[in-house]
C-alpha positions in Angstrom: 0.0 -0.1 0.0 2.8 2.3 0.8 4.4 1.6 -2.4 1.1 2.4 -4.3 0.7 5.7 -2.5 4.3 6.7 -3.3 3.8 5.9 -6.9 0.4 7.7 -7.1 2.0 10.7 -5.4 5.0 10.8 -7.8 2.6 10.4 -10.7 0.4 13.1 -9.4 3.4 15.4 -9.0 4.6 14.7 -12.6 1.1 15.0 -14.1 0.1 18.2 -12.4 3.4 19.9 -11.8 4.7 19.8 -15.3 3.6 22.7 -17.6 2.7 21.9 -21.1 4.4 23.6 -24.0 1.2 25.5 -24.9 0.9 26.8 -21.4 4.5 28.0 -21.3 4.0 29.5 -24.7 0.9 31.4 -23.6 2.8 32.7 -20.5 6.0 33.7 -22.4 4.4 35.2 -25.6 3.6 38.6 -23.9 6.9 38.7 -22.4 8.6 37.9 -25.8 6.4 40.6 -27.5 7.4 43.2 -24.9 11.1 42.3 -25.3 10.7 42.7 -29.1 9.1 46.2 -28.6 12.0 47.1 -26.2 14.7 45.9 -28.6 13.1 48.0 -31.4 13.0 51.1 -29.0 16.6 50.5 -28.1 17.6 50.2 -31.8 15.8 53.4 -32.6 17.5 55.2 -29.6 20.8 53.9 -30.7 20.2 55.4 -34.2 19.0 58.7 -32.5 22.1 58.8 -30.4 24.4 58.2 -33.5 22.6 61.1 -35.1 23.0 63.3 -32.2 26.7 62.6 -32.0 27.1 63.5 -35.6 25.2 66.7 -35.0 27.3 67.6 -32.0 30.4 67.0 -34.0 29.1 69.4 -36.7 28.2 72.0 -34.2 31.5 71.6 -32.5 33.3 72.2 -35.9 31.1 75.3 -36.4 32.0 76.6 -33.0 35.7 76.2 -33.7 35.5 78.0 -37.0 33.5 80.9 -35.2 36.1 80.9 -32.5 38.9 81.2 -35.0 37.1 84.0 -36.7 36.5 85.7 -33.4 40.1 85.6 -32.6 41.1 87.0 -35.9 38.6 89.8 -35.6 40.0 90.5 -32.0 43.5 90.7 -33.3 42.5 93.1 -36.1 40.6 95.3 -33.7 43.5 95.4 -31.3 45.8 96.5 -34.2 43.2 99.1 -35.2 43.1 100.4 -31.6 47.0 100.7 -31.5 46.9 102.5 -34.8 44.1 104.9 -33.8 46.1 105.6 -30.5 49.2 106.4 -32.7 47.1 108.7 -34.9 45.6 110.4 -31.8 49.1 111.1 -30.5 50.2 112.4 -34.0 47.1 114.6 -34.2 47.8 116.0 -30.8 51.4 116.7 -31.6 50.3 118.4 -34.9 47.7 120.4 -32.9 50.5 121.6 -30.5 52.7 122.5 -33.4 49.8 124.4 -35.0 49.0 126.2 -31.8 52.7 127.2 -31.4 52.7 128.3 -35.0 49.6 130.2 -34.5 51.1 131.9 -31.4 54.2 132.7 -33.3 52.3 134.2 -36.3 50.1 136.2 -33.9 53.2 137.7 -32.2 54.8 138.3 -35.7 51.7 140.1 -36.8 51.4 142.1 -33.7 55.1 143.1 -34.2 54.4 144.0 -37.8 51.5 146.1 -36.7 53.5 148.1 -34.3 56.1 149.1 -36.9 
C-alpha cells in the first residue's frame, strides 16, 4: 500500500506539476512581445544617439570655426586700436605745433602792426 501511495504521489506530481508547451508559450508570448518592442525602441534610440553625436560634431566644428574668426577679428581690432592711438598722438602733436605756429604768427603780426 505504501508503495502504491508513493507511486500515485509521484505520478500526481509529474502530471500536475509539469507545464505543457502550450501553457509555457501562452505565458511567455507577452513577455517575448514586450522584449521585441523594447529591442526596437533600443535600436531606434541607438540610431538617434548616433545622429545626435554627428550633429554635436558638426556644431563643435562650427563653434571652432567661429572661435577662430572671433580671434582673428579681435587681433584686427586690437591692431586698429593701436593704430588709432598712434594717430591720436600724432594729431595731438600736430595740434600743439599748429598752436605754437599760430602763437608765433600772432606775435609776428603784432610786431608788424607796431612798426
